[in-house]
N, C-alpha and C positions, 0 to 999 in steps of 0.2 A: 832448206834451213841449214843443213850442214855446210853447204857451200858458202853461205853468208857468214857463218861463224868462222869458217876457215879463212875467208877473205879478210875479215877484220883482224884475225889473229896473225896471219902470215903476211899480209900485204899493207898493213896500216901501222903507223906509230901510235901506240895506245895513248901516249901523253897528249898528242894533238887531238885524238878522238875525244878525250875527256874535256879538253878545252872547247872543242866544237859543241859538245853537249851543253856545257855551261853557258856558252854564248847563246845557244838555242833556247835554253831555259830562261835566261834573262830577257831575251827578246819576246818570248811568248808571255811571260808574266807581265812585262810592260804592256804588251798588246791587250791582254785581258783587263788590266787595270784601266787602261784608256777606254776600252769598250764598255766597261762598267760605268765610267764617268759619262760616256755618251748617252747611256740609257737614262741618266738623271737629268739631262738637259732638255731644253725646248727643241722642237724640230728644227728651228733655224740654226742652232748651234750643234746639233747632233752630227751633221755631215762632217764638220771640221774635226770633231773628236774621232769619228770613224777613220778619217784620213790619217790622223796621228797614230791610231791603233794599227792601221795597215802599214804605215811606214816602219813602226817598230817591228811588226811581224815579218815584213818583207826583208828588212835588213838582217834580222835574226836568221831567217831561212837561208838567205844568200851566204852569210858568214859561216853558217853551219856547213853548207855545201862546199864552200871554198876552202875552209880549214881542213875538212875531211879529204878533199882532193889533194891538198898539200901533204896530208898524212899518208896518202896512198903511194906505194912503191911498186910499180909494175915491171921493174927491171929495165926501164928505158928512161933516158933523160928527156923531160918534157918542160915546156913553158906554156904561158897563156896569153892569148891575144887580147889586147885592151878593148877592142870594139865589142866583141861578143861577150866578154866578161862584164862590161858595163851594161850591155843589153840584158844580161841575165839578172842584174840587180833591178833594173826597171821592170822586167817581167815579174820578179818576185813581189815587188811592191804593188804593182797594178793588179796582179792576180789576188793578192791578199785583200786589197781594197774591195774588189768585186765580190769575193767570197764572203767577207765580213758584212758587206752591205746587204747581200741577199739573205744571209743567215739572221741578221738582226732586225731588218725592216720588212722581211717577207710576211705576207698576210696568211700564207698557208701554214698548217700545222707541221708540214714536212719541209719548211724552209731551211731548217738546220741541215737536212740531208743535201739539199741543193747547194748550200754553202760549202758543205764538206766535199762534194764532187768538184765544184769549181776550185776549191783550195788544192785538191789532189792534182787536177790538171795543171794548175798554175805552178805547183812545185815540180811537176814532171817537165813542163816547158822550160822552167828555169834550169833544171838539171841537164836536160838535153842541150840547151843553149850553152851552158857552161862547159859541157863535155866537148862541144864543137869548138870551143875557144882553145882547146889543147893544141899546141904546136910542137911537133917533134918528128923524129924519123919513124913514126908508127902511124897506123890507121886504127881508129877505134870502131869496133864492131859491137852492135847491141843485139841482145837476145829479146825478140819481140814478146814471146810469151812471158818471160820474166818481167819485162817492162809493164805489161798489162796487169800482172799479179801485183806489182808494186803500186800501180795506180789504184787498183781495187782496195788493197790494204790501206793505202793512204787515204782514200775516200771514206772508208769505214771509220778509221781512227779520227780523221778530221771532223766527220759528222758527229761522232761521240763527243769530241771536244766542244762543239757548238751546242749539242744537246745538254751536256753537263752545265755549261754556262747558262743555259736557258732555264734549267729546272732546279739546280742546287742553290743553296743560300750561303752567305757568309764566306769564310776563308776557304771552305771546301770548294766553293764555286770557282775560285781563282786557281787553286792548286790542281784540282782534277782536270779542269779544262786545259790549263797550260801544259800539264804532264801528258795528256792525251795528244795534244798538238805536237809536242816534242817527239813522242814515239812515232807519230805519223811521218814527220819529216825524216827522222833517222831511219825508219823502216824503208821508206821509199828510196833514200839515198843508198843504203847499203845493199838492198836487194838489187837495185840497178847496177851498182858497182860490182857485185858478185857475178853478174851475168854478162859483163863486157869482156871483149877479147882485144888484146893489143897485137896487131900484125905489123912486123917490121917493114919499114920502107926506107932503105939506105940511101936512095937518091935524093931525099929531101935534105935541105940545108937546115941545121939546128940553130936556133937563135940563142945567143949567149945568155946564160942565166946571171942575172945581176946579183940576186941574193939567194942564200940558201933557203930551202923550203921551211925549215923551222923558224928562221928569222922572219921570213915573209908571213908565215902563219901567225907569229906573235904580233906582227904589225897589223894584219887583218883583224885579229881578235881584239886588239886594243882599240883600233879605229871603229870597228863595228859596235863593240860594247859601248865605247864612248858616244857614238852616234845615238845608240838606243837610249842610253842614260840621259844624254843631253836633250833628246826629244821628249823623254818622259819628264825631266826636270823643267824644261821650258814650258811644256804644256801645263804642268801643275802650277808653275809660277804664274802663267797666264790665267789659269783658273782662279788662283788665289787673288790676283790683282783684279780680275773681272768681278769676283764675288765682293771684294771690298768696294769697288766702284759701284756695283749694283746696290750694295748696302748704303753707300753714301747717296746714291740717286733715289733710293727708296725713302730717305729721310723726309719728314714733313717740313723741315727747316732748310733754308738755303745755306750752303757752305761756300765760303770764299777762302782761298789759301793765299796769303801774302808773304812775299819774301823781299826784304829790303824795301818795304813800302809799296811794292807793285803786286798786282794780281798775277798769280802763276797758274791757278786752276779754280774751277767752280763746278758744283754739281748741277744736275739737271733741274732740281727744284729752284735754285737761284735763277737759272736761265728762264724757267717758266714764269717766275715772279716778275723778273725785270724785262723780259722780252729781248734781252741781249744775248747774242750767240757767244760761245766760248772763245771763238777767234777774235771777237771784238773786245772781250774782257782781258785776255792775256796780255800782260805788259802795261795795262793802263793803271792809273791811280784810282784807288777806291773812292776818292772824293768826287770822281766823275759820276758815280752812280749813287753814292751815299752822302747825303747832306750832313754837315757837321764833322766829317772825317777830313779835316784840313791837314794837308801836308802828310797824309798817310799816318797820322797819329792814331794809335790804337788804344782804346780804353776798354776796361773790363766789362762794363755794362753801360748801355746807352739806348735811349729811345730817340729815333730820328725818322727821316723820310727817305724812301728809296725812289730815285728818279728812273722811270721806266723808259724804254726805247721810244714810246709814243708820247713822251714828255708829260706823263701823268706822275702823280706822287702817291706812294703807298706808305702808310705808317708802319714802321718796323721796329723791332727790338733787336739790338746787337749785343752778343756776348762774345768775348775774345778769350782764346786759349793759345798756348804755345805748344809746338810739337816738332818732332823731326820728320821732315817730309822730303823724300828723295835725297836723303843724306845731308840736308841743310836745316838749320833752325828756321822755322816759319811761324807765322801767326795764322790761326784759324778763326775766322769770323762766322759765328752762327747767327744767321739772319732769319728772324721769325716774323712772319706776316701778322700784323696786328689789326688788319682790316675788320675781321669778324669781331675781335674783342672790343675794338673801338666802337663798332656799331652796337654791340651789346651794351657797352657802357653808356652810349648815348641813349639807348632805349631805356635802360634802367634809370638814368637821370631824368629822362622825359616822364617815365611813369611815376617817379618820386615827386615830380613837380607839376604833374598834370592829372586831370580827372580822366579815369580810364574810359568812362562812358562817353563823355562829350568831347574829350580832347582839350578842354579849356584848362587854363592854369588853376591849380588847386589852392587851398588856403596857404600852404607854405610859400609857393611862388608869389601869391598875392601879397603876403606880408613883406616879402623881399622887394617887390616892385613898388609898393606904396612907400617904403622907406627911401628907396632911390628917388622916387618922384618928389618926395618931400625935401630931400637934400638939394635937388635941382631947383625946386621952387624957392627954397630959402636963399640959394646963391643968386638967383635971378630976380628975387623979389616978385615972383609970380603967384598965381593962384592955382588951386587944385580942388577938384570936386570928387567926392567919394559917394558912390551909389550903393545902397543895400536894397536888394530886390527879393521878394518872396511871392511864390505863386499862390493865387487864390483857388480854393477848391481842389488843389492837387491831391491832398490826402484822400478825399472822397473818390476821385478818379482812380487812384492807385488801389484803394481797397475794393472798389466795385469791379473794375475792369482788369485788374491784375498788374503785376510789376512790369510785365513786358510792355503793356500800353503806357504805363507810367514812364518807362525808359524812353519810349518813342516821344512822349510829350516833352521830356527834358531835352532830348536832342533837338527837337523842333524849336523849342524856346531858345536854346543856345545858338542855333543857326540864325534866328531872328535878331538876337542881341549882337552877334558878330556883324550882321549885315548893316544894322543901323549905326553901330559905333564906328568911329573913325579908326584909321589904321594905327594911330599912335595910342589909342585907348587900350586898356587892359580889361578884358572881360573874363571873369573867373567864376567857377562854381565852388562854393565853400562847403557844400554838403547838402544832401537831401534836395529840397527845392529852393535852397538859398543861393542866390547869385550876387555878385558884386562887380562894380565897374570903377576903374580909376580913370578920370578924365583930366589930363594935364596939358599945360601950355595954351590954355584958352581963357578968354575973358569971362569971368563969372559974376553973377549967377546966370547970365543970359545963355551961355553955352550949355550949362547943366539943364536949364529949363527946356531948351530946344531938344536935347537928347532924351529927356524924360518924355516929352510929347511924342517923339519918334518911337520910343519903346511902347508906350501905351497904344498908339495908333497901329503900330506893326502887329502887336498881338491881337488887337481888336479886329484887324483886317483878316487875319488868318485863322482866328479862333472865334467863331460865332457861337456864343453860349446858348442862344435861342434855338439853334438848329443842331448843334453838335454836343452830345452829352459828355464827350471827353474833353471839351474845350476848357481852358483855364484862363484866369486873368492874372494880373500882376499888380502888386503894390510896391511903391518905390519910396525910399527915404534917402535924403540927400544932405550931406554936410560939406561945407566949403572951408578950405584953408585960405587965410589964417583965422578968420573971424570965429569959426566954429570949433577950432581945436588946433593945437600946435604939434601934436604927436600923432602917430598912426593909430594908437589905441584910442585917443580922444576922438579922432575923426570917425573911426569905425563905430565906436559906442554911440556917438551922436547921430550918425546916419541910421544906426539900428533903432535908436529912440524915435527918430522921425518916421521910420518905417512902421513902428508900433502904432504911432498916432494915425498914420495913413490907413492901416488895417482897421482900426477902431472907428475911423471916420466914414466907413462904408466900403472899403476895399476898392481896388481898381483906380487908385489915385496916387499922385506923387506929392510928397510933403517935404519942404525944406526944414531943416532944424531951426527951432525957435526956442531960445533958452527959457523964456517965461512960460510959453505954452507947453513946452515939453517937460517942465519941472514935475507937474502932476503925473505925467506919463512915466517919468523916470521913477517916481515914488511907487507907482503901481507895479512897475517892472521889478523894482527892488523887493517889494512884498512878494511878488510871484516867485522870484528867484529864491528867496529865503524859505517860502512855504514848501518848495520842492524838497528841501533838506530838513524840514522841521521835525519830522518823525524820527529820522535817523539820529538827529542831534538831541533827542529827548526834550523837545520844546513844547510838544502838544500833550495836553492832559485832559481828563474828563471829570467834570463836576456833576453832581447829582442834586437836582432840586425836587423836594417832595411834592406829592400830589395828595391832598387830603379829601376824605369823604366829608361833605358838608353836614351830614346828619349825625354821624358818630364822632367826627373829629379825628378819626384814625387815619394813618397813612395807608393809602392803597397802592402806592407805587412811586417811582421816581422818573424824572426825565433826565436823560444824559445830555449834557451840554458841553460842547467843545470849547477849550480854552487854549490860547497860544501865548506862551511867555516869550515874547520877541526880544532878542538881545538888544539892549540900548533903549527899548521902549516900554519895558515892563509887560504887564498882562494886557493884551489887546482884546477889545470887544469883538465879537463875531461880526458885527456890522462892518468892521474895518476890512476884514480879509475874506469873508465868505463869498462875497460877490466876485472878487478877484480870483479866488480859488475855482469858482464855477466857470468863469470865462476861460481860464487857462487849462481846465481839466484836472487840476490837482485835487479837486474835491472828491474825485473817484477814489483816490488813494486815501485821503483823509477820512472820508465817510466810512469806508470799509474798516479802517483801523479803529475808529470810534465805536462802530457796531460790535467789533470783536471784543474790545475792552469792556464795553457795557455788558455784553452777554456773559463774559467771564466773571465780572464783578457780581452780577445778579445771581448767577448760579451758586455763589458762596453764601448768599443771604439765608438766614434760618427760616424767615417767613417767605411764602411764595408770592412776593410782591411783584407787580408788573414793572417793566422797564421800557420807557418810551425813547425812541431814537429818531432823529430827523433824517430824512432821506432827500437828497437834492434832486431836482428835475434832471440834472445832468446824469445822475446815476441810472435813471430810468432809460437812458439811451443805450445802456449795456444790454445786449441780447441775452446774457446769462445771469442777470441780476438775481433772479429767483434761485438759481442753482448756487450762487455764491452765498446768499443768505441761509439757504438750507444747509450748506456745508459748515457755516459758522455755528449754527444751532447744534449740529451734530457734534462738532469738535468741542464746544464748550459744555454740552450737556444740558442746555437750558430748554425748558419746555416751550414749544412754539406759542402756546396760549399766553405766556407771560410776556411775550415781546409785542410791543406796539410800535408800528412804523408810522411816523407823522409825515404827511406830504402836504404840499401846498397846491393850489389850483394851477400854478404855473407849470406843473408837470404835465398837464393835459394839452398845453398849447402846441408843442412841436409834433407829437405823434400820439394823438388821443387813443387811437385803436390799440396800438401796441402797449401803451401804458395801462389801459383797462385790462388787457389780457394778462399782463404781468401781475397786476393787483389781484385778479381773480385766482391766479395760481398761488399767490402768497396766502390769500384768504383760505384757499383749499388746504394749505399746510397747517392751518390753525393760527396763523399770525393775525393779530388784530390790526385793523387799518384805521388811522385817525386822520380826519380832515383838519389841518392846522390853519390858523389865521382865517377862520371862517367869517364870511361877511365882507371880506375885502376884495374877492375875486369877481369876475364878470359872469360866471355861470354856476354859482353855488348850487342852486336848486336842481339844475340838470345833472350835476355831478352826484348829488345825493340820490337822485332817482336811478342813475345808471349803475351805481356801485353800492354794495352792502357795507357801508361804513359802520364801524363799531362805536365810534366816538367822534364828536366834533368839538373843537376848541374855539371859544369866543376870543377874537383877537384882542390883544392888550390895548389897542388904540381905543376901543369902546370902553374897556374897564377904567381907563385912566380918566375919563370925563363923566363917569356915572354921577358923581356928587353934584355937579352943577349943570348937567345937560339932560333935559327930559327926553330929547329925541334919542340920545344914546341909550338911556334906560329902556325906552320902548323897543329899540332894536335888540337889546340884550334879552328882553322879555320875549320878543318874537322868536329869537333863535332858540331860546330854551324851550318855548312852547313847540316849535317845529321839531326839536329833538325828541320831546316827549311823544308827540303824535306819531313819529316814525319809529319809536322804540330805540332811539340812539342816545347813549349817555352824552352829557354835555359837561365840558370843563371850561371854567372861566379862568383865564390866565392873566397875570399882571395885577393880582390883588395886593395892594401895597398899604391900604389904610383899613382901619376897623370899620369905617362907614361903608367902604366898598364891599367888604366881606358881608356885612349885614344886608346890604341891598341884594346881592346875588343870591344869598341864602333865602331871602324873602321871595325872590322870583322863582325859587324852586330848583336852582342849579345843584346837581349831584356832587360835583367835585370842584375843588378850588386849588389854585396854584399861584404863588406870588411871593414877594419878598417878606410880606407880613407873616406868612406861614412858615417860611424857611428859605434861606439863601442857598444858592447852589454851593455844594461842598464836595470836597474830594473824598470824604469819608461818610457815606450814607448811613453806616451802622451807628455812628455817633448821634445822628439826627433822630434815630428811633427814640432814644431816651429824652432828647430835647422836646419832641412832640408830646410825649407823655406829660412832661412838666407844663407845657402850654395848655393841654386839655385840663389839667388839674386847676390851673389859674382861671380858665374861661369856661369851665363846664356849665355853670348856670346860664351864661349868656348863650352858649350853643343850644342849650335846651330850650330857652325862650325863643330862640330863632327858629328851631324846628317846630315849636308849637305854633308860632305865627304863620309859618309856611303852611302848616296843616290846615289852619283856619282859613287862610286865603284860598287854598285849593278847594276846601269844602264850599266856600261861597261861590 
């Protein structure tokens, strides 16, 4: 140790020693920085960074050695041979590369030690080679033990440098590892230098020294430091540029760089989009690949087409920006592929204009096409047929077999319609089970009649109702332009009107619009449409007609009668709209509303009078009719015994078993059941036997002819007698004259109802007083009638 210090103190220029250490520190810091960068890279780039790190380290090691040798003064004039000196540089760089490679990529946990040993041997080889490059009148003798000690110490310190780099983090990682490597290099050099001996050899010829040692040291220091810094700067610049290009290549948009209207660069995304290679693009005009880019004119925003290498066209969006690129003002074109967006837009447009289930045009596209077809027909003075189609029994199939089966039926029907229609025809699904067809450019009505037959035959062939419970039929309505309408709305309405007539004519038919025949249909449809909104528009009201006890003349209850104040027509009779309401199903809504209103009104009466409400046969098709009536009674607070439900024998026609079951459940609740219009049905007696009716009502058709028809009087007498024998109350309705009243009282009828005794009124409470006035005026007559009835009964 003492000899090393003495050697440095007595035989070296300390200023050059400091310079050597600085160069060594710069070289090793640069080496560790580059090695750090290498570990952040992919394996493909890692070897390049390790080579750069080895170059910086090797140049630093050699510069440290050479400057230190220049600082050495052994008492003899010496020079250095160019060949061995150059070889020492190569050895330093190669040894550094091998050592760093082993230390950084070794799989063993002791790879840092292997790298340190290789680094020590490399430094030693470089040192010995450099010493052999000395030329002078001396011989250089080495002390082998000292050289081995230098190798050992260098191996330990170099291993510590690699270990520190491997284990430490942050700035400490670079500083500690670089410092340890500097100490290793300096230790090996000065231990070796302190152990050499210079033996004079006068016979040798001394080469003339061109430069002084200090000047040469300064040159070596400057050059080596410059090489290290240039390598470091070049590598970092390359890294920066590589990262920027990688960033550009990672962009999802294509980038084109234009200078003076020509392409000078493009990223990988643009090359992938277009199929063109960079060499093909550079120097070419952008109009060669981008349509609408005429003469290299750049716009800030544009949607155009990109011509690919295989001559396809891609929809793209171009946005332009200006920037400084390679020191020149350039334009950057950001090219965005719109293929997916255009596809999505087409899909959205298709979904907006087509039915999702069947893929047919929907109502929106149908309206557009019918207007276009009308415009064309008007210009060419042609004809046009509009079909409205509705599936028969579809609702039943959908309810019984489920929506999945219903969807399958709709798809099957749409396929049949598309098959039988011509290519130029528009087949559309308007919603639910409603379809429509536009037939243009043909001679009408022959073409429409032919297509209608194909539709009916096509469905009949593939849907056999007799064998397939899911099979459906179709009804067709047809309107022809110009005779059936001039506008799309008129044609559609008239075709729909013809369809309505086809369905009511027995279904499974095709009907052409006929203005005279369809006028009644249009009127019925207008009534049906208005009825659907009558409740919400406060057009429906309930009138109450009193029912009198024939013996006492007192009011026993009221019958709730529905009234419709139809706008533009005044108060409409039930005969006008009840049948239509039943056919359309609106009666369910109307009947429930009337029942609720009547029960609410009756619950407010001070006397526990009965309230009679008519129930349509259609309402009995509801599986929960009993539950609905029970809920209304509970909500209004009306006692079930006060409610009388009047039904006609038509209720037993469709589903006699279920109707009887519903009536039995209602009777079990305490609700009274009344047979209305008795004597007009086909099975009155069987119905009386099957059900425990509480009351029967003689139809007004018999009451109206009692005065001059003996047969009618006999029928009324038989009905009253039948009721008495069965213990059922009998009500005679339609009593409008005093003679009719006297006759039915004489025949023993318990209750009376008619215009003579009281008109239907919206305020039943007012009628209570009116009935008392009637009894006061006719009390004697009523008493005589009761006496005559008693005598007749006794006889």
